[in-house]
N, C-alpha and C positions, 0 to 999 in steps of 0.2 A: 504579886507572886505568893502562892500559898507555900508555906514551909511546915515542917514537922520537927519534933524534938527528937533528933537522932544523935544527940551528944553521947559520947562514949561508944559510938558505933563506928566500925571500920567498914568501908565499902570498896568493892572493886568495880571499875566500869571498863569493860573491854571496847576498844574502839573509841576511847574517851577524848581523842585529840580533834575530833570534828563531828559535825552532824548531830544526831539524836544523843549520841554518847557524850558529846561536849555539853549539850543543854542539860543532860541528867546530872553530870558531874558538877555543874555549877549550882544546880538546884540542891544536890546532897550537901555541898559545902555551905549553902545558905541555911541549911537545916542543921548545921554544926556536926555533920559527920566528918570523919577523916576519910580521904578519898585517895586511892591508888588508880591511876589511869594506866591501862595496859594498852599499848598500840605498837603496831609494827614499825611505824615511822618514828625512830628515836628523836630526831631533831624536832619534828612538828610536836611530838608529845611533850618534850621538854619545854618548848616555847609556850605551849598551852598551859602547863602546870605552873610555870613562871608567872604567867598572866593571871593566874588565880590570886596570887599574893597571899597565898594561904600559909606560908612558912612550913612548919613541921606538920601541918595538917593535910597536906597533899604531896604525893610523890609521883614521878613519872618513870614507868618501867617498860623497856622494850620487850615485847612478847609476841610470839607467832602462835595463835591459839590452835592452828592446825597441827602443831607439834607438841606432843605430850611432854617431852622433857622441858621444853620452853615454858609451858604452863606450870609445871611443878617448880621450876626455879623462880618464876614470877611470883608464885604464891609464898614461897619461903622469903623472898626479898620484901614483899608486902608485909608479912607478919613480923619480920625483923624491924621494919621501920614504924609500923603503925599498929600492930597487934593482931590478934585473931580476927578473921573476916567474918562479919555478921551479914553483910549484904552483897549481892552480886547482881549487876546488870549487864548482861552479855549482849552488846550491841555491835561488836565487830562483825563485818560481813562484806561480801562481794556480790555485786549484781551480775557482772559478766556481760559478754556482748549479746547482741540480738541476732538470732538466726533460727532457722527452722531446724527440727531435730535431724532430719537427714543431712543437714549441713553443719551441724554443731560439732565443733572440735572435741574429740574425746579426752584429751589431756585437760582442756579448759573446763569441761563438765566435772572431771574428777577434782580439780582444784577448787571449784566453787563449792562443791559438797564437802571438801576437806576443811574449809574455813567455816561455812555456814552451818553444817550439820556436825561433822566430826569435831569441830572447835567447840560447839555448844556442849557436846558430851564431854570434851576434855575439861573444860572449865567447870561444869557441874560436878564431875567426878572428883576433881581435885578438892573442892571446898566442902562437900558433903560430909566427910568423916568428921571434920572439926565441928560443923554445925550440929550434927547429930550427938556428938560427945557433949556439947554445951547446951543441947536442947533449945537452940534458937538459930533461926536463919531466915532470910528472905531472898529468893531468887526471882529475877525477872529476865526472861529470855526474849529477845526481839525476833519475832517471826515476820510475817507479811501477809497483807490481803492476798497476795499472789499464791501463798500457801494454802489458802482456803479455795480460791476460785481458779487458780491456774492462769497465767498470762501467756498468750500466744507469743512464740518466738523468744521465750525465756524459760526453757525447760529446765535447766540446771537450777536457776533461782527459785522457780516455783516448786520444784521437787524437794529441794533442800529445806526450804521454808515449811513445807508441809511436814517434813521430818521433824523440825523444831517443835511444831505443835504437838505431834504425837509423842515425841520425847518428853516434853513438858508435862503432859497429861500422865504419862506413865510414872515419872519421878515423883510428881506430886501425890500420887496415890500411894507410893512407897513410903513417903515420909509423913503421911497424914497423921500418924500417931504422935508426932512430935510438933513442937511449936516452930515449925519450919514451913513456910508457904513458897510454892513453886509455881509460878504463873508465867503466862506469855501475853504479849500484846501483837496485834495484827495491823500495823499501820499501813494506810495508803501512801503513796509516794509523797515525799517531802523534798523541797528543793535544796538538796545538800550535794556535796561533791560526788556522791555516787552516781549523780546524773551524768558525769562525765564518761561513764562506762556504757551509756545507753544512746541509742539513736534518737534523734528528734521525733521521727515517727512514733517510736515506742512511748516517749514522754507524752506526746499528744494523745496517744491511745489511752494511757493511764488517766490523764485529766479528764478525758471524755467519759470515763466510767464512774466519776465521782459526783454524786447528786449535789453535794455542796458546791461544785463548780469551781473549786480552788484546791490547791495542795495543802497538805497538813503542814502546820508550823511546828517546828521542833520544840518549842516552849509548851505547846499543847501536849505533845507526846510526854515531855518530861514531868508535867503536872501529874498525869495518870500513873507514870511508872514510879515516881517517888512515893506516891501513896501506896502502890502495891508493895514498895520496899520498906515500908514503915510498920511499926508495931500495931497501928490501927488496923491494918489488914490482918486480923487474927483469925479469921474463919475461912475465907476463900483460898483454895489451893487447887492446882491442876486445872486452872481456868484459862480461858482465851478471852482477852478483852479487846473489843473493836475500837480502832482508830481510823476507820475507813471513810469517814464523811458520808455515810449512808450506803457505801457500796456493797458491804457484806449482805449476803442473802441468808446467812445462818450464822 
C-alpha cells in the first residue's frame, strides 16, 4: 500500500462508510491524516469508524450532502473535533434504478441529481472559504465513466456525473491562483453496494465495456485518489483522471 505523509492534515470523506469512500478513508488514515467520515447511515458510519481503531484521529458524522444545512453542520462538527479541513474526497452518491428516459421517475431523477451533483456543490462550497483563507486544500470529486460516455438506461446517473466533471473543471480554474487542487476521477464500475441499485443486465453491460475485462478494485481507486489529495499533487488542477480500465475514449 502506497502511503503519503499527511500528518497534521484533516480530511473529510463523504460516503466514507462503504465502497470507494471506505477504501479512501482507510488509505488516508494509513497516511497519518485525521479523517471525518460523513455518511447518511449513522449506524454503519459509526461502526466503520470504530473499526478503524484510530481513536481521536477519526470521527463519524451523519450528513446528508443533498441538504446544505446538514453539510454546514457536519463541517462545524468536523472542525471542532479534528481541526480545519485540508482535504475533501466527495464519494457519496446514488446510482438509481435502470430505466429508459420515457419511463424514468421524475422524483427519482431529481433525488439522484440532488445527491450526486447538488451534493458535490454543497460540500465544495462549504470547504472552499477555509481553504482559500489558509491557501491550501485538496479536493477530489468522484465522477464516473458514465459522466463521460453516458450509460443507456441510467440517464440521471450519467447526467449528474457529467455535471460533476464540469463543476470540478470550473472550480479548479477559479482556485488555480492558490495552493488548492480540485480534481475528479472517472471510475468504471467497482463491485460495491451501489450494485444493489442496478439490474444484473446493467451490471453485465458495464463489464462488457471494460477492456480490462474486470471491475475496478476499490483499493486501486484509493491509490490514485489519495495521491491527488496529497501535497505531491502540487500542479494539476481542474483535471479528470481516468479509472475506467481502458474504456474511456477521451
